[in-house]
C-alpha positions in Angstrom: 0.3 7.2 7.4 -2.6 8.8 5.4 -5.9 8.6 7.0 -9.3 9.1 5.6 -10.9 7.7 2.7 -9.9 8.4 -0.9 -9.6 7.2 -4.5 -6.1 5.6 -4.3 -5.9 4.3 -0.7 -8.8 2.0 -0.5 -8.0 0.3 3.0 -5.1 -1.0 5.3 -3.3 -4.3 5.7 -2.1 -5.4 9.2 1.7 -6.2 8.9 3.3 -8.2 12.0 6.8 -8.3 12.5 8.7 -11.0 14.4 7.9 -14.2 12.7 7.4 -17.2 15.1 8.5 -15.0 18.0 5.7 -12.6 17.6 2.9 -13.0 20.2 -0.2 -14.9 19.5 -2.4 -11.8 19.3 -0.1 -10.2 16.7 0.5 -13.5 14.7 -3.3 -13.9 14.3 -3.4 -10.2 13.1 -1.0 -10.5 10.4 -2.1 -10.1 6.8 -5.8 -9.0 7.6 -7.3 -6.6 5.6 -9.6 -3.6 6.3 -11.5 -1.7 3.7 -13.1 1.7 3.7 -15.9 0.3 1.4 -15.8 -3.6 2.1 -17.1 -6.0 -0.5 -18.4 -9.5 0.3 -16.1 -11.3 2.8 -14.1 -8.1 3.4 -13.5 -6.4 6.9 -14.4 -3.0 7.5 -12.1 -0.3 8.7 -14.5 0.4 11.5 -13.6 -2.9 13.0 -9.7 -2.3 12.5 -7.6 -2.1 15.7 -4.9 0.3 16.1 -1.4 -0.7 16.5 0.5 -1.2 18.8 -1.6 -3.9 20.5 0.9 -4.2 23.5 4.1 -2.4 24.8 6.9 -3.1 22.5 4.6 -4.2 19.7 6.3 -3.8 16.2 3.0 -4.2 14.2 2.2 -1.7 11.3 -0.6 -0.9 9.2 0.3 -0.9 5.3 -2.0 1.0 2.9 -3.7 -0.8 0.5 -3.6 0.9 -2.9 -6.1 0.5 -5.7 -3.4 -0.3 -8.2 -5.8 -0.3 -11.2 -6.7 3.5 -10.6 -3.1 4.2 -9.4 -1.7 2.8 -12.7 -4.3 4.8 -15.0 -3.9 8.1 -16.3 -3.5 10.5 -13.4 -6.3 12.8 -14.8 -8.8 9.9 -13.9 -8.1 10.8 -10.1 -10.0 14.0 -10.8 -13.2 12.4 -11.7 -15.5 11.9 -8.7 -17.8 8.9 -9.2 -19.0 9.0 -5.7 -16.9 5.9 -4.4 -14.9 8.4 -2.1 -17.9 9.1 0.0 -17.2 12.8 0.0 -17.5 15.9 -2.2 -15.3 16.4 -5.1 -12.4 18.9 -4.3 -11.2 21.6 -6.6 -8.4 20.6 -8.6 -5.4 22.2 -7.1 -3.0 24.0 -9.5 0.3 25.1 -7.9 3.5 26.6 -9.2 6.6 24.7 -8.7 8.1 24.7 -5.3 10.7 27.5 -4.8 14.0 26.0 -5.8 12.5 23.0 -7.2 13.7 21.9 -10.9 10.8 22.4 -13.2 9.2 18.9 -14.6 6.2 18.9 -16.8 5.4 15.2 -15.6 5.0 16.0 -12.1 1.4 16.7 -10.7 -0.3 17.0 -7.3 -3.2 14.8 -6.6 -6.1 16.3 -4.7 -6.9 13.3 -2.5 -3.8 12.5 -0.8 -2.1 15.9 -1.5 1.3 14.7 -2.6 3.4 15.2 -5.7 3.8 12.2 -8.2 5.3 11.5 -11.6 2.9 10.7 -14.4 3.2 7.0 -15.6 5.4 6.1 -12.6 2.6 6.3 -9.9 3.6 3.0 -8.4 7.2 4.4 -7.4 5.5 6.5 -4.9 5.4 10.4 -4.4 8.3 12.6 -4.6 9.3 15.8 -2.9 11.7 18.7 -3.6 14.7 17.7 -5.7 15.8 14.5 -3.9 13.0 12.8 -2.0 11.6 9.8 -4.0 12.6 6.5 -5.5 14.6 7.1 -8.5 14.4 10.9 -7.8 17.3 13.0 -7.6 18.6 16.5 -8.6 15.1 17.0 -9.5 14.8 14.5 -12.3 14.0 10.6 -12.6 17.3 8.8 -12.9 15.7 6.3 -15.3 15.0 9.0 -17.8 17.2 9.0 -20.9 17.9 12.7 -20.7 18.9 12.5 -16.9 22.1 14.4 -16.1 23.6 15.0 -12.6 23.5 18.5 -11.9 25.2 19.6 -8.8 23.9 23.1 -9.0 20.5 21.6 -7.9 20.2 22.0 -4.1 17.8 20.6 -1.6 14.4 22.7 -1.3 14.2 22.1 2.5 15.7 20.4 5.5 13.7 17.2 4.7 15.1 17.3 1.1 18.5 17.8 2.3 18.2 14.6 4.4 17.1 12.9 1.1 20.2 14.3 -0.7 22.4 12.6 1.8 20.6 9.2 1.5 20.9 9.4 -2.3 24.6 9.8 -1.8 24.8 6.9 0.6 22.3 4.4 -0.7 24.9 2.0 -2.5 26.2 -1.5 -2.2 26.0 -2.9 1.3 25.3 0.6 2.9 21.8 0.7 1.9 20.3 -0.3 5.2 22.4 1.9 7.0 21.5 4.7 4.8 17.7 4.1 5.3 18.5 3.9 9.1 20.1 7.3 8.9 17.3 8.8 6.9 14.8 7.6 9.4 16.7 9.3 12.1 17.1 12.4 10.2 13.2 12.5 9.6 12.6 11.7 13.1 14.6 14.6 14.5 12.8 17.1 12.2 9.8 18.6 14.0 6.3 17.2 12.8 5.5 21.0 12.0 7.7 22.0 8.9 7.1 25.6 10.0 9.6 24.9 12.9 12.4 23.6 10.4 15.5 25.7 10.2 15.1 25.5 6.3 11.3 25.2 5.9 9.1 25.0 2.8 7.1 27.8 1.4 3.8 28.3 3.0 1.9 26.6 0.4 4.1 23.4 0.6 3.9 23.2 4.5 1.1 20.6 4.6 2.3 18.5 1.7 5.9 18.5 3.4 4.3 17.3 6.5 2.5 14.5 5.0 5.4 13.4 3.0 7.6 13.2 6.1 4.8 10.8 7.7 4.8 8.7 4.3 8.5 8.5 4.4 8.9 7.6 8.0 6.1 4.8 7.4 7.8 3.5 4.4 11.5 3.3 5.6 10.5 2.1 9.0 8.8 -0.7 7.2 11.6 -1.3 5.0 14.1 -1.5 7.9 11.8 -3.9 9.7 11.7 -6.1 6.6 15.5 -6.4 6.4 15.6 -7.2 10.2 12.9 -9.8 9.7 14.9 -11.6 6.9 18.1 -11.6 9.1 16.1 -13.2 11.7 14.6 -15.8 9.3 18.1 -16.6 8.1 19.4 -17.1 11.7 16.4 -19.2 12.5 16.9 -21.4 9.5 20.6 -21.6 9.6 21.4 -19.6 6.5 24.1 -17.0 6.1 23.5 -13.5 4.3 24.1 -15.1 0.7 21.4 -17.7 1.3 23.8 -20.6 2.0 24.4 -22.7 5.2 27.4 -21.4 7.1 
């Protein structure tokens, strides 16, 4: 999870998993929001507890995104209006990662330090040639000129795990594909310098952040699917929404 104050991440929301089976303390925390710069009636991150609240607690903190800014032109992110509470950082311009397909729509923001697609901020960041929603073979699969190109290879060990996920994320296998990706990411050392196929030195920190972001995202997705299954069982519905 990204920590610290920035232009896009403006706070955190507490997410409790377990439904009615969650403990009283966790149920009371569910949905509470905490902000770096709280407004009237909002809670500050200075009063935000950190999960887990107790052993075997499954609660998470979900980032609150400033959707209006995220959906605006990415260039607006480079304008420091003082709301971040810190000094403006120099704009970072990097050449494409070694082995990564060139794409003029990709840019690296200077607040979170990840690579995004212009006009598609809400689909999340991308990494290498295979990590990211609708991102495979170094292309956005929704683009009219998208062509599958098997000559494009993963740029590092994390990207290789994402390629496998892209291949297996079909039909009823999506949850299993997510679980395999999480297991693969967890097996990678937190320090990308220790990966067998590591990123170039200028991409080490970005790879570390992306791995952390991906684990947070997919662990939450797995927990969501599990919660839906528990809710169906509790209310007596089958997987298709009908009563067995």
